[in-house]
C-alpha positions in Angstrom: 81.2 116.7 110.7 83.3 119.1 108.8 84.5 120.5 112.4 85.5 117.4 113.7 87.8 116.7 110.2 89.4 119.8 110.8 90.0 118.9 114.4 91.3 115.6 113.3 93.7 117.1 110.8 95.3 119.7 113.1 96.2 116.9 115.4 99.7 115.9 116.0 99.7 112.1 115.2 98.0 112.9 111.9 100.8 115.4 110.8 103.2 113.0 111.9 101.6 110.2 109.9 101.1 112.4 106.7 104.6 113.3 107.2 106.3 109.8 107.0 103.9 109.1 104.2 105.1 111.9 101.9 108.6 111.6 102.4 108.2 107.9 101.6 106.7 108.8 98.3 109.3 111.7 97.9 112.5 108.8 98.7 110.7 105.9 96.6 110.0 108.7 93.4 113.6 110.2 93.9 115.5 107.3 94.8 116.0 106.2 91.1 117.5 109.7 90.4 119.6 109.8 93.5 120.7 106.1 94.0 120.4 104.9 90.3 121.8 107.5 88.6 124.2 105.2 86.3 121.0 103.3 85.2 120.2 106.1 82.6 118.4 103.4 80.3 115.1 102.7 79.4 115.4 99.1 79.2 118.0 96.7 78.9 118.0 93.6 76.6 120.6 90.9 77.6 123.5 92.8 78.3 122.5 95.9 75.4 121.1 99.0 76.7 118.3 101.1 75.2 119.1 104.5 76.5 116.7 107.1 77.3 117.7 109.1 74.5 117.4 106.7 72.2 114.1 105.9 73.5 112.8 109.5 73.4 114.1 110.1 69.7 111.8 106.7 68.5 108.8 107.8 70.2 109.5 111.3 69.1 109.6 110.1 65.7 106.9 107.7 65.9 104.8 110.6 67.1 105.6 112.9 64.4 104.8 110.2 61.9 101.2 109.8 63.6 100.9 113.4 63.7 101.6 113.7 59.6 99.6 110.8 59.2 96.2 111.8 61.2 96.4 115.5 61.2 93.9 117.0 63.3 92.8 113.9 64.8 96.0 113.4 66.2 95.5 115.8 68.9 92.6 114.5 70.2 94.7 111.2 70.5 97.8 113.0 72.3 95.4 114.5 74.9 94.4 110.8 75.7 96.9 110.0 78.6 96.1 106.1 78.4 96.6 106.3 74.4 99.9 107.9 74.9 101.1 105.6 77.6 100.2 102.7 75.2 102.2 104.0 72.5 105.2 104.7 74.4 105.0 101.0 75.5 104.6 100.2 71.5 108.1 102.1 70.9 109.6 100.4 73.9 108.8 96.9 72.7 109.9 97.8 69.0 113.1 99.0 70.3 113.7 95.9 72.4 112.5 93.6 69.4 114.8 95.5 67.2 117.7 94.7 70.0 116.8 91.3 70.0 117.1 90.8 66.4 120.1 92.8 66.2 121.6 90.3 68.6 120.8 87.2 66.9 122.1 88.5 63.6 125.6 89.3 65.1 125.4 85.8 66.8 124.9 84.5 63.4 127.5 87.1 62.0 125.1 88.8 59.5 126.1 92.2 58.6 125.7 95.0 56.1 128.4 96.8 54.5 129.0 100.6 54.7 128.3 100.3 50.8 125.4 98.4 50.9 124.1 101.2 53.3 125.0 103.9 50.9 123.7 102.0 48.2 120.3 102.0 50.0 120.3 105.6 51.0 121.3 106.5 47.1 118.1 104.1 45.9 115.7 105.7 48.2 113.1 107.4 46.2 112.2 109.9 49.0 115.9 111.1 48.5 115.9 111.6 44.9 115.0 114.7 42.8 114.2 113.7 38.9 115.3 110.1 39.7 118.9 111.2 41.2 120.0 111.2 44.6 119.6 115.3 46.2 121.9 115.4 49.1 120.3 118.5 50.1 116.7 116.7 50.1 118.5 113.9 51.9 119.6 116.5 54.9 116.3 118.0 54.9 114.3 115.0 55.4 117.0 113.8 58.0 116.6 117.1 59.7 112.7 117.0 59.6 112.9 113.3 61.5 115.4 114.8 64.1 118.3 112.6 62.8 122.0 112.9 61.9 123.3 111.3 58.9 125.2 108.8 61.2 122.0 108.0 63.2 120.2 107.3 59.9 122.8 104.9 58.6 122.7 103.1 61.9 119.1 102.7 61.9 119.1 101.9 58.2 122.0 99.0 58.6 120.0 97.7 61.4 116.8 97.6 59.1 118.6 96.1 56.4 120.4 93.4 58.5 116.9 92.6 60.3 115.6 92.0 56.5 118.5 89.8 55.8 117.8 87.6 59.0 114.1 87.6 57.8 115.0 86.3 54.1 117.4 84.0 55.6 114.5 82.5 57.8 112.1 82.7 55.3 114.3 81.2 52.8 115.0 78.2 54.8 111.4 77.5 55.5 110.6 77.9 51.7 113.2 75.4 51.3 
């Protein structure tokens, strides 16, 4: 039986068929990079693109948060390919939801000023030492999160805008 399989594997027709299959897999897998090189985004929500970099940063932040929260148990979860795929999808879904909320908030002309963002940063207990804002603590935490001050300020602005939107919707429901 093995001899017949070896003989069949050495036939020219079978080699050509395997060659065609391999080439088609290569072209299908690589075509996204060769042809669609301009599509360097993880998702597109209406006209707003969520870049791969933005997605990877969000995923890494979530992974780091879970690693700190779960400790040694996280390594077991990280080894599970299905779990990591689900986690990546959850992060992408969250980014899409945030983009939709951001678009809706802009449509309603909601916004948060730079001063409001600054006040929120200064009022964050994690950035305080003895009840006062500590710039070195702030920079250290941002460094651990892998974010720049501008990235954090933008993320906080989005969060505050979303909260403003939710409060507005909740206020109309309660009235």
